[in-house]
C-alpha positions in Angstrom: 44.0 -24.1 35.8 43.0 -21.2 33.6 40.7 -21.9 30.8 41.8 -20.8 27.3 39.2 -18.4 26.1 38.1 -19.8 22.5 36.8 -16.5 20.2 33.5 -17.4 19.3 31.9 -15.4 15.5 28.6 -14.4 15.7 26.7 -14.5 12.4 25.0 -10.7 12.7 21.8 -10.5 11.1 20.9 -7.9 8.5 20.0 -4.5 9.6 16.3 -4.1 9.3 16.5 -0.7 7.2 18.4 -3.0 4.8 16.5 -6.0 4.9 13.3 -3.7 4.4 14.6 -1.5 1.6 15.6 -4.8 -0.1 11.7 -6.3 -0.2 10.6 -2.7 -1.3 12.7 -2.3 -4.3 12.0 -6.3 -5.2 8.1 -5.7 -4.5 8.3 -2.5 -6.1 10.0 -3.9 -9.5 7.4 -6.8 -9.4 4.5 -4.6 -9.2 6.0 -2.5 -12.0 6.5 -5.5 -14.4 2.9 -6.5 -13.1 1.4 -3.6 -14.5 3.2 -3.9 -17.9 2.4 -7.3 -18.4 -1.5 -6.7 -17.6 -1.3 -4.1 -20.7 0.6 -7.2 -22.9 -2.3 -9.4 -21.7 -4.8 -7.2 -23.3 -2.9 -7.0 -26.7 -3.2 -10.8 -27.0 -6.9 -10.9 -26.3 -7.1 -12.1 -22.6 -9.7 -10.3 -20.7 -8.8 -8.6 -16.9 -10.4 -11.1 -15.2 -9.5 -14.1 -16.7 -5.7 -13.0 -16.6 -5.8 -11.9 -12.9 -7.6 -14.9 -12.1 -5.5 -17.3 -13.6 -1.9 -15.8 -12.5 -3.3 -15.4 -9.2 -4.0 -19.3 -9.1 -0.6 -20.1 -10.6 1.1 -17.9 -7.9 -1.2 -19.2 -5.0 0.0 -23.0 -6.4 3.6 -21.8 -5.9 3.3 -20.3 -3.0 1.3 -23.3 -1.4 3.5 -25.8 -2.5 6.5 -23.6 -1.2 4.8 -23.8 2.4 3.7 -27.3 2.0 8.0 -28.2 1.2 9.0 -25.9 3.9 6.2 -27.7 6.3 4.6 -24.4 7.0 1.3 -24.8 6.0 -1.2 -22.0 7.2 -3.3 -22.9 10.3 -6.9 -22.8 9.2 -8.9 -21.1 12.0 -11.6 -18.5 12.1 -8.7 -15.4 12.8 -6.7 -16.6 9.4 -9.9 -16.8 7.3 -11.4 -13.6 8.3 -7.6 -12.6 7.6 -7.4 -14.3 4.1 -10.8 -13.4 3.2 -10.4 -9.5 4.0 -6.7 -9.1 3.0 -7.3 -10.5 -0.4 -10.7 -8.1 -0.8 -8.9 -5.4 -0.2 -5.1 -5.6 -1.1 -5.5 -8.2 -4.3 -9.2 -8.8 -6.0 -10.9 -5.3 -5.5 -7.8 -3.2 -5.9 -5.8 -5.3 -8.7 -9.4 -5.8 -10.6 -9.7 -1.7 -10.6 -6.2 -1.2 -12.1 -6.1 -4.1 -14.7 -8.7 -3.1 -16.6 -7.9 0.4 -16.0 -4.9 -0.1 -17.7 -6.0 -0.7 -21.5 -8.3 2.8 -21.1 -5.5 5.0 -19.1 -2.3 3.7 -19.7 0.2 2.0 -17.6 2.4 5.0 -16.7 -1.1 6.8 -15.3 -2.4 3.6 -13.5 1.5 3.2 -12.6 1.5 6.7 -10.9 -1.7 6.4 -9.3 -0.5 3.2 -7.6 1.9 5.9 -5.7 -0.8 7.5 -3.9 -1.5 4.8 -0.6 1.2 6.5 1.5 -0.6 9.5 2.4 -3.7 7.4 3.0 -1.8 4.7 4.9 -0.1 7.0 7.0 -3.3 9.2 7.6 -5.1 6.1 8.6 -1.8 4.3 10.7 -1.8 8.1 12.6 -5.7 8.0 13.3 -5.4 4.3 14.9 -2.6 4.8 16.6 -0.1 2.7 14.8 2.2 5.3 13.9 3.6 8.9 15.7 4.0 12.1 13.4 7.1 12.3 11.5 8.2 15.4 9.8 10.2 13.5 7.2 7.2 11.0 6.5 4.4 13.9 6.6 6.8 16.0 3.9 7.0 12.6 1.9 3.4 11.6 1.7 2.4 15.2 0.2 5.0 15.2 -1.9 3.4 11.8 -3.6 0.2 13.2 -2.9 0.9 16.6 -5.3 2.5 14.3 -8.0 -0.3 12.2 -8.3 -2.4 15.2 -8.0 -0.7 16.8 -11.0 -1.1 13.7 -13.2 -4.8 13.3 -12.6 -5.5 17.0 -13.6 -3.8 16.9 -16.3 -5.7 13.3 -17.4 -8.6 15.1 -16.6 -8.4 18.0 -18.6 -7.5 15.8 -21.7 -9.9 16.0 -24.7 -12.2 12.8 -24.7 -10.8 11.5 -21.1 -12.8 9.0 -19.5 -13.7 10.7 -16.1 -15.4 8.0 -15.0 -12.5 5.4 -15.0 -10.2 8.0 -14.0 -12.4 8.4 -10.6 -13.0 4.3 -10.5 -8.9 4.2 -10.6 -8.8 6.5 -7.8 -10.9 3.8 -5.6 -7.7 1.1 -6.1 -5.4 2.9 -3.7 -8.0 3.3 -1.0 -8.7 -0.2 -1.2 -4.7 -0.8 -0.9 -4.6 1.5 1.7 -6.8 0.0 3.9 -5.3 -3.6 3.0 -2.0 -2.4 4.2 -3.3 -1.0 7.4 -5.7 -4.3 8.2 -2.9 -6.7 7.5 -0.9 -4.8 9.9 -3.5 -4.6 12.4 -4.9 -8.1 12.1 -1.8 -10.1 11.8 -2.0 -13.7 13.3 0.1 -14.2 16.0 2.8 -16.7 15.8 2.0 -16.6 11.4 5.3 -16.2 9.4 5.0 -14.2 6.4 5.6 -17.1 3.9 2.3 -19.0 5.8 0.0 -16.1 5.1 0.6 -15.2 1.5 -0.7 -18.3 -0.2 -3.7 -18.3 1.9 -4.5 -14.6 0.8 -3.9 -15.7 -2.7 -6.1 -18.5 -2.6 -8.8 -16.5 -1.1 -8.6 -13.7 -3.8 -9.1 -16.3 -6.6 -12.5 -17.5 -5.0 -13.6 -13.8 -5.0 -12.7 -13.4 -8.5 -14.6 -16.3 -9.7 -18.0 -15.1 -7.9 -17.5 -12.1 -10.7 -18.6 -14.6 -13.3 -21.8 -14.6 -12.2 -22.3 -11.4 -13.9 -23.4 -11.4 -17.4 -20.6 -11.2 -19.6 -18.2 -11.7 -17.6 -15.6 -15.2 -17.7 -12.7 -16.7 -17.3 -12.2 -18.0 -20.6 -8.7 -17.6 -22.5 -7.7 -17.9 -26.1 -6.8 -21.4 -26.1 -5.1 -21.4 -29.6 -1.9 -19.5 -28.8 1.0 -20.8 -26.5 1.9 -17.2 -25.6 -1.2 -16.7 -23.6 0.2 -19.8 -21.3 3.8 -18.1 -21.3 2.3 -14.8 -20.4 0.2 -16.2 -17.4 3.3 -18.4 -16.1 5.5 -15.6 -16.1 2.6 -13.4 -14.3 2.5 -15.8 -12.2 5.8 -16.3 -11.3 5.8 -12.2 -10.8 2.5 -12.2 -8.5 4.1 -15.2 -6.5 7.6 -12.9 -5.4 5.5 -9.9 -5.2 3.2 -11.2 -2.8 5.6 -12.9 -0.7 7.8 -10.0 -0.4 4.8 -8.0 0.2 4.5 -9.6 3.5 7.8 -9.8 4.7 8.0 -5.8 3.8 5.0 -5.4 6.2 6.5 -7.2 8.6 9.8 -5.9 8.5 8.9 -2.1 7.9 5.2 -1.9 9.0 2.5 -0.6 7.1 3.4 3.2 5.5 6.9 1.6 4.6 4.9 -0.9 2.9 2.7 1.4 1.2 6.1 3.0 -0.6 5.7 0.2 -2.7 3.5 1.8 -5.5 5.6 4.4 -5.6 8.9 2.2 -6.3 6.8 0.4 -8.9 6.4 4.2 -10.8 10.0 4.3 -10.8 10.2 0.8 -12.8 6.9 0.6 -14.6 6.7 3.7 -16.2 9.9 3.6 -18.3 9.5 0.1 -19.3 5.9 1.5 -20.7 7.1 4.0 -22.6 10.9 2.2 -23.9 9.6 -1.3 -24.2 5.6 -1.1 -25.0 6.3 2.6 -26.9 3.2 4.1 -24.4 2.7 7.7 -25.2 3.7 9.3 -21.9 0.7 11.0 -20.2 0.7 14.6 -19.5 2.0 15.8 -16.4 4.5 12.7 -16.4 7.8 14.6 -15.6 6.6 16.9 -12.8 4.4 14.0 -11.3 7.1 11.6 -11.7 9.7 14.4 -9.7 7.1 14.8 -6.9 6.4 11.3 -6.5 10.4 10.6 -6.1 11.1 13.4 -3.9 8.1 11.8 -1.8 9.7 8.4 -1.7 13.2 10.1 -0.7 11.6 11.7 2.2 9.6 8.5 3.2 12.6 6.2 3.0 14.7 9.1 5.2 12.1 9.3 7.8 12.4 5.5 8.4 15.6 6.2 10.4 15.4 10.0 11.2 11.7 9.2 12.7 12.8 5.8 14.6 12.6 5.9 18.9 15.5 5.8 20.4 16.6 2.9 22.5 17.8 2.9 25.8 21.3 2.4 26.2 22.1 -0.8 28.3 24.6 -0.3 31.0 27.9 -2.4 30.6 28.0 -5.4 32.8 30.4 -4.8 36.2 32.8 -7.9 37.0 33.8 -9.3 40.3 36.0 -12.1 41.6 34.4 -15.0 43.6 36.0 -17.0 46.4 38.1 -18.9 43.7 39.4 -15.9 42.2 37.5 -16.5 38.7 36.0 -13.3 37.2 32.2 -13.8 36.9 29.7 -11.1 35.3 27.4 -9.5 38.0 
């Protein structure tokens, strides 16, 4: 008797490039919001250190609760503790403390476009470490992004009463971000998921920021007589939780170079918000800088598919009949 064939419907997983691009847009949007919220915090009298530390503490609590609820607590061993500490120092505490302090002095638009610089440094580092192969599309993209940032920095540097010390210090932020991108990929603990690593990194970042309170004049105190302060910190906590969770997902799916484009995407969202919502004056060189950075972003995205190594084709299975006359795969 011949068995009837029953069609089986397979659930196809999202295309890797589509999933990575969605995570890139989401993380970039949240990063763009974060830079603008940092300026709002300054207007409410919250210091950059306090705003960053308390917001990260709230985000860490949210992601820890999510990990525990999904029964995915982070394994605590020497490897993961090292990973949390170094990732937190490079990609969260160090870089964001620089950017949050630079925003009141240099403006959201300038800082947002400087954050678009890490692709060049990340790509160069990935090539040197053998984590990436050379790709003309990606090389063109990072050079365009670098040119756009260079135009903006040169115009800002030559402006009257330019705060050159903070301009130079702000340029250290992308270096830390690029180093963090490479480190997280290189030292990713095997078998540990993105939603497990994110809360551990944020907890470590809060502890690092708390150490800065030993410096004279720095504290985590916030104005307690204004309810909007706590509302803003809560909103920033939600933004941070989504941003860093998506960042780990993006790193796992797209790699360090694709992840570094998060800064360029954030500029696309963050600069218009600063100009329109916060009525911030446009910095000199904003238009050519934005156009060059956007062109670089386009080249980098095109390079993801254009430079992907070809997968060998799997030959179609051959079929034969056994002694009973049934068709079998060989």
